[in-house]
Every structure is written in C-alpha cells, then in structure tokens.
N, C-alpha and C positions, 0 to 999 in steps of 0.2 A: 584488789584490791583500795583500786580505784576509787569504785564502785563504794566499799561501807567508809572512806574519808567525809560525807559531804552527814554520812550517819553520821558519824562520831563526835563530827564538828556541834552539830543542830542537838547532840544529843547531848554534849559537854555545857551547852548556852543555857543549857535546862538549869534553871533553879531549883527543881529537887533531882537533877542529873549529885552521882558520886564518886570519884575520881579515887580508885584507889591503886599504889600503885609497893609492885613485888619483886619475887618474882618467879620467873616458873619454867619445867621441867617436863617438853612432849619428844618424845618419841627420840631418843636421845640426841638433843638438843637443848640446850639454853640460854637461859639471856633474860631481860629486864622485860617485864607487864608490864599494860597499861589499863590500863581498864575507865570505863564509862556505866558504871552500873544505876539505872533508870527503878523507879520504882518495883515496873513485871519482870522489868528486861536486861540485855548489857551486853556492852561488843570492846572488842579489845585485840589491843598490836602487841605480837613479840619478835623485836626483832632477837636472835639466835645463832649458838655454833652448834656445828654437830661434838664430837662427848666420840672420843678414840678412847683406845687402849689406854695412850699417849699421856693423855688430856683434855683440854680441850682444841680444836682447829679451826687454828681462829682467822684459815685463808679463803672458809670460805661460810662466809656469813646465812643463812635464812634467816625467813619468816614463819610466820604462825598466825593465823585470824582469826576470830570469831564473830555470832549471839550466841547467849546464852538465854531462854524463859526459865524462870521458876515454874517450878509444874504444885500444883499443892491448890494452885494464886493465894502463890507463896510469896511474898519482899524478897527482893535481894541482898534488904539485911538483913533475916531471918535465915538462919539455919534449915537447909532440904536439900531437893531434888529437884533437879531445873534438866535442862534437855538444851545440844543445840546444835550447832552448823558449826564447822571445821573446814580452811581453805589457807593450803600454804605451799611449801616448797618444802618436800619430800626429802631429794634428791640427794645419791651420795658419788662419789667419790669425779669433783668435782661437776655432774650434770645435772642442771635444770629440771627436778623434776616437780610439778603441780598435781597437788591432789586435796579433792572435796567431798563432805562426808558428811556424818550428821554424827554424834556422838549424848552418848547422855551418865551422870556427873551429880557428887551429892556434896554440897560447903561446910562448917561449919563457922560461923560468926562469933566472932564475941566484939566486941568497945573497939576496941580496936588494927586484932585482924582478918583476914577471912581463907580461910584455906579451901582448896577445891582442889577434886578433885575423881577425873572423867576417868572413861573410857571409851571406842568412836570404831565405826569405821569410816575408811579414805579414798575412794579411788582412783587411783591416779592417774597420769597424762598416760597415751596416748602419743608415740616415737617415730613412726616407724624408719625416720632413718639411722637409730639411735638403734632400730629391733626393740623395741619395748613395748611390749602389749600392754590395755591397760586394766589394770591389775587390782587385786585386797591390797590393802592394808593395817590394819587389827591396830591403834596408836593406844599410848597410854598414856591420862596426863598428869603434872600437879603443879597448882600455882597458889606460893605463900605473899600478899598481901597487904598492905596494911592499912587502914585506912580512917580520914578520922573525926 
C-alpha cells in the first residue's frame, strides 16, 4: 500500500490524469473506489467492508488496491480490455490475509460513467502461526465510477 502511494500522488498531479470516484465490489467486499487514470494506465484504492448473510460487516475494514493497463494500445478513456495487478486484504473472520495477483477485465466508458468488470487470481499469504498455507483465490470485481 505504501509503495503505491507515491505513484498515486504523482499520477494525480499529472495534467493528463483523470480522477474517478465510484463504488466497487470485489470478492465479497464493497466500498468507495478512488482511481487515478492516466492515458494508458490507472491506479486505484478501495477501502471496503465484507458482506455477509446479514449485510455489511462494519467491524472489519478491508482494502484492495491495484493498477490497470489498457490493452490494444487503447486509452483509459475508451471502452476496451485491460490487464492489471491487484493486492489487498482478503481475510475472513477477523484475520488479516494479504494477497496479490493478476486480473483481466473490460471497461465500458460513457461520457459521465465508467463500468469495469474483471476477474483474476490472487495468491494468499502463508501464515504458519494460524496454520494458513499459501493458496489461490479467484476474485471477481465490478466498479462503477463517475467521470468529470
């Protein structure tokens, strides 16, 4: 997270960067999404709460961050496919469990909105104290953002 912060700040100060604010849902976590979109790449951060059978669990704040790169030499301001990197806290039941992986998705861009849908594979960290092994996790996500 701290590694991405300087990059996000530098990108947000860029004259060509666009700030997108919206709502995201990734791997049973929902929260506000903040994204800095440059010409071909974008960086996002999403603080989120876990959803359970009874609604949103406000006791466990989680986070997801990542970077996306438009494929086909496309622009982030156009509809099309992208690939990216995702990192976050994918823990369950009050356990922090960091994970990192790759994602592939598609975005639909309109004048005032952008909808992004993606899927990916994340490797969850190993924790010998809690008897957790390194294991894969398939993640699905959707983000709906407002554009200026």
